[in-house]
C-alpha positions in Angstrom: 122.0 124.4 79.0 121.0 122.5 82.2 118.1 121.2 80.2 120.0 119.6 77.4 122.4 118.2 80.1 119.4 116.3 81.4 119.1 117.9 84.7 115.7 117.0 86.2 115.4 120.1 88.2 116.0 122.6 85.2 113.3 120.6 83.1 110.9 120.9 85.8 111.8 124.8 86.2 111.2 125.4 82.5 108.0 123.2 82.4 106.7 125.6 85.1 107.5 128.4 82.9 105.8 127.0 79.8 102.9 126.2 82.1 102.5 129.8 83.2 103.9 131.4 80.3 106.8 133.2 82.1 109.4 134.4 79.6 108.4 131.8 77.0 104.8 131.2 74.9 102.4 129.7 77.0 102.0 125.7 76.1 100.6 123.2 78.2 102.0 120.8 75.7 105.7 121.8 76.2 105.1 121.9 79.8 103.8 118.1 79.6 106.9 116.9 77.7 109.3 118.8 80.0 107.6 117.3 83.1 107.7 113.9 81.6 111.4 114.0 81.2 112.1 115.0 84.9 109.4 112.6 85.9 111.4 109.8 84.0 114.2 110.8 86.6 112.0 110.2 89.6 111.3 114.0 90.2 108.6 113.8 92.5 106.8 117.0 92.2 107.3 116.5 88.3 105.1 113.1 88.7 102.5 115.0 90.7 102.2 117.5 88.2 101.7 114.9 85.4 99.3 113.4 87.7 97.4 116.5 87.6 97.8 117.0 83.8 96.3 113.4 83.2 93.7 113.9 85.8 92.1 117.2 84.2 93.2 116.7 80.5 95.6 119.6 80.8 97.8 119.6 77.7 97.3 115.7 77.3 94.1 113.0 76.8 92.3 112.8 80.3 93.4 109.5 81.8 92.5 108.6 85.5 94.8 105.3 85.1 97.8 107.6 84.2 97.1 110.0 86.8 96.6 107.2 89.5 100.1 105.9 88.2 101.9 109.2 88.4 100.4 110.0 91.9 101.6 106.6 93.3 105.1 107.2 91.8 105.6 110.6 93.7 103.6 109.2 96.9 106.0 106.4 97.3 108.8 108.9 97.4 107.1 110.9 100.1 105.4 113.5 98.1 102.6 114.7 100.3 100.3 116.2 97.9 100.3 113.0 95.8 99.6 111.0 98.9 96.7 113.1 99.5 95.3 112.7 95.8 96.1 109.0 95.7 93.9 108.6 98.8 91.2 110.5 96.8 91.6 108.0 94.2 91.1 105.1 96.1 88.3 106.4 97.8 86.2 107.3 94.6 87.5 104.2 92.7 89.1 106.2 90.0 91.9 104.8 88.0 92.4 102.4 90.6 90.1 99.5 92.5 87.8 101.3 95.0 89.5 100.7 98.7 88.8 102.7 101.8 91.7 100.7 103.5 93.9 102.0 100.9 92.4 105.5 101.0 93.1 105.4 104.8 96.9 104.2 104.3 97.4 107.2 101.9 95.8 109.6 103.9 97.4 108.6 107.1 100.9 109.0 105.6 99.8 112.7 104.5 98.2 113.4 107.8 101.3 112.3 109.4 103.1 115.2 107.3 100.6 117.6 108.6 98.5 117.7 105.5 95.1 119.3 106.9 93.0 118.0 104.4 94.2 114.5 104.8 93.5 114.9 108.6 90.0 115.8 108.0 89.2 113.2 105.5 90.3 110.6 108.1 88.2 112.0 110.3 85.2 111.7 108.2 86.1 108.2 107.1 86.5 107.1 110.8 83.0 108.4 111.5 81.7 106.8 108.5 82.9 103.6 109.4 81.8 104.1 113.0 85.4 103.7 114.3 85.8 104.3 118.0 89.5 104.7 117.8 90.8 107.3 115.4 93.1 106.3 112.4 95.5 109.3 113.3 96.6 108.8 116.8 96.1 112.1 119.3 97.1 113.1 122.5 94.9 112.0 125.1 95.0 115.2 127.1 95.0 117.9 124.6 94.0 116.1 121.3 96.6 117.2 119.3 97.3 114.8 116.2 100.5 113.0 116.1 102.9 114.2 113.2 106.3 113.0 112.0 107.6 116.2 113.7 105.7 115.5 116.9 106.0 112.0 117.8 104.1 110.6 120.9 105.0 108.7 124.2 102.7 105.6 125.2 102.2 105.6 129.2 105.0 103.5 130.5 102.1 101.4 132.6 99.2 100.4 130.2 101.2 101.1 126.8 97.8 102.0 125.1 97.4 105.8 125.9 99.5 108.2 123.9 100.6 111.9 124.9 102.2 114.6 123.0 104.5 115.8 125.9 105.4 115.2 129.6 102.9 117.9 130.5 100.0 116.6 129.2 100.8 113.0 130.6 101.0 114.4 134.1 97.7 116.5 133.8 95.9 113.3 132.3 97.4 111.1 135.0 95.8 113.5 137.8 92.3 114.0 135.8 91.6 110.2 135.7 94.0 108.1 134.0 95.5 107.0 137.1 92.3 105.1 137.8 91.8 104.0 134.2 95.6 102.8 133.6 95.5 99.3 135.4 91.9 98.6 133.8 93.4 99.3 130.3 96.5 97.4 131.1 94.5 94.4 132.3 92.2 94.6 129.2 95.4 94.9 126.9 96.9 91.8 128.3 93.7 89.9 128.1 93.4 90.6 124.4 97.1 89.8 123.7 96.6 86.5 125.5 93.1 85.7 123.7 95.0 86.4 120.5 97.6 84.0 121.2 95.4 81.4 122.4 93.5 81.5 119.1 96.6 81.1 117.2 97.4 77.8 118.9 95.2 75.5 117.4 96.6 76.7 113.8 100.0 75.9 115.0 99.0 72.7 116.2 97.9 71.7 112.8 100.7 73.0 110.9 103.1 71.0 113.3 100.9 67.8 112.7 101.2 68.6 109.1 104.7 68.9 109.1 105.1 65.7 111.0 103.2 63.7 108.5 105.5 65.1 105.7 108.5 63.9 107.5 106.8 60.6 108.0 106.1 60.1 104.3 109.4 61.2 103.4 111.1 58.6 105.6 108.7 55.9 103.9 109.9 57.0 100.6 113.4 56.9 101.6 113.2 53.4 102.8 111.6 52.2 99.5 113.9 50.7 96.9 114.0 52.2 93.3 112.1 49.0 92.0 108.2 49.4 92.4 106.3 46.7 94.2 103.9 44.5 92.5 100.8 46.5 93.6 102.4 50.1 92.4 103.7 48.3 89.1 100.2 47.4 88.5 98.8 51.0 89.1 101.6 52.3 87.0 100.4 50.0 84.4 96.8 50.7 84.6 97.7 54.3 84.5 99.3 54.0 81.4 96.3 52.7 79.5 94.6 56.3 79.8 
């Protein structure tokens, strides 16, 4: 039997049968055991199902902490539903520390895989936080959301405006982007220059610190192994404490 041979897909299928009571006596506990075996072999959907079981207390004691851990394991493997559920965990602070930023991160991953609920939640989160630029990129002409299957292209001039296809780019250019393009390009270049300038003082401080450290190293290298009288007195004084 494939389950006894350790096949995670077989474990997952049999767990589903126990969960629904198909061909076997319905048992959430047996389903939980089999989902766990499959999840231990990195079966992403089994990990997601375990998360649901822990979150709802189905066949196991309710635990938001364990639910979040299962969602995380599956989400990092690209499981879309787990990414969406993990976003909810972070936005509510259930099983994990509350974090809008982490919720946005996981909802964005799910949205790029065309999860409609994640797309709507990102829009709500952007509105709540007063963001003028949407987290999920959309075509400047038709408003179509960017997805993994639908990569966008940047305007070759300003490198800020995105389009889902060549047709949208051409129509948007005629509708007004031709006039806005130079302004957007200048604004982007100014922002980049300002960011570079702001980083200069920090770099200068680091250079000065490095030079000072090198000077100290040289001074130590020139000293002999025998401490001076003043240093010897300091050592002796410290020994008394």
